[in-house]
Steps between C-alpha positions, in 0.01 A plus 500: 500500500575290801285547808694631794550270795385596846845447657778746431776378274777569755363399837749638754413263786529191280837610365617585852403153627672333202815700569498400869452134410777517241744652750405242765554219249843637414588517869380142548716378210803682638443347847474154344820559304679614817387185682622282215836675486539459875452125464749487214755691709462251786529212255826642360664444839324173582813284477726734694520494878423838663826681572704267282800695369605474137766233487759671282679254277245225565307347211177649643626862501359592160159346575486671841578842351236451231243398761574812706479717189171339394360554852606865493338561159173333607485700824566826315221417254270404790549837670435677170176303457394589856566866429295473180213338693504780757501756219189347338325468837559870564372584151186293563441672834552842344260417216239385753500829690530724194194721464618713209 
């Protein structure tokens, strides 16, 4: 038979700390993704003057519309990543104060 160890097999405090760290790491990754998407959204409109209307019928119309669409998609994804980061930060805070 195997001798029993002195530490319990399921140490609650250790698991709790691992869970908090895991949630914080997920929040950090989501924040980094949001920052990257923000930069990509700005880059999508880099060649377009602020307030420049779409020149209908001009050779640049298609490219301008695509740039605006790409910017919109990146911003939508950025806000979703920010929401995800806030979610994981709240989960980490809740896990930290949990005494159950």
